[in-house]
C-alpha positions, 0 to 999 in steps of 0.5 A: 729899398727906396727912401727907407727911414727905418735906420739912420743913414751913413753917407759913404764918401762925399763928392756928390752934391750933398745938398741934394741928398739932404733935401731928399732925406728931409722929405722922407724923414731920413736921419743922416748920422754922418759921413765916412770918408778917409779924405776928410776924417782927421782933417775936418769935422763937418761937410755941409753940416754933416759930421765926419765920423770915420774912415772906410776901413771901419765900415763893417762895424756900422753894418747892422745899425745903419743904412748906407748911401754911397755919395761919391760921384764920377765924371768922364772929365779927366780932372775928376779921375780920382773921384771916379777911381774912388767911387769904384773902390767904394763900390767894391767895399760895399759889395764886399761887406754886403752893406744895405744901400738904400735908394733915394727918390725926390718926392717931386719926381714921377716914378711909375709903379712898375719901374724897378730901381736897384740899390743906391740909385739917386733920382733928383727932382722933377724926373720922369720914369715911365712904365717898365723902366729898370735902373741898375745899382749905383746909377743916378739921374738929375733934375728934369731927366726923363726915361721913356717906357721899358728903358733899361739902364745899367749899373753906375750910369749917370743921366745928367740934368734935362737929358732924355731917353725915348722908349725901349732904349738900353743903356749898358753899365758905366755910361754917362749921358751929358746935360740936355742930351737925348737918345731918340731912337727907340730900341737903341743900345748905348754900349758899356762905357759910352760918354755922350757930350752935352746938348746932343741928340743921338739916333743910333747905337754906340760902340763900347767906350765910345765918346759921342761928340760933334768932333766924332767920326759919324755925325750923320745921326748926331744932332746938336739941339740947335743945329743939324750937322 
């Protein structure tokens, strides 16, 4: 369900820019009841003006009266490895308890009526989702990202700000598209676990768990936004 305001919302975790979530919730008159996060419960009362109400061990008691949004993000940066591990743990809890996680879409984005969004998807401001786009559960795209028609984005993927996909691209699960990077080969397949570094233009498929960078082995179809290498 997208932008559902029939029940108050509980955020599970808090390691995503809370201001973005608060903005979208204000747009759709979604009441944020609190944050469930064991990292903060008992240590502090608030995060970004939202009360810390409990730990993950008590999630089930809130199931019937609230909607949920998992608000711990992930990054391929080794410095944020704990966040990535925590995110996987929280997804497992959500699936175990079958919690009703809603998706949040900023009103300033353009989403074609035929686009299909899974649960716990976040679409930031000024994004574009064209005809026939599919986005899997727990994925997010940030400001000014664009997705061409009939692209398929898997679960737990991140498209950072100003990134873009041309038409009919398939992004498998757990992929990370860096800021200002683009996949410009129609029909390309970005395999599971791929990480594309910022400011690159890609004209090929990737291999599973590949890290695409200007330090890679195949530069023939990787371009910097300013200079062909």
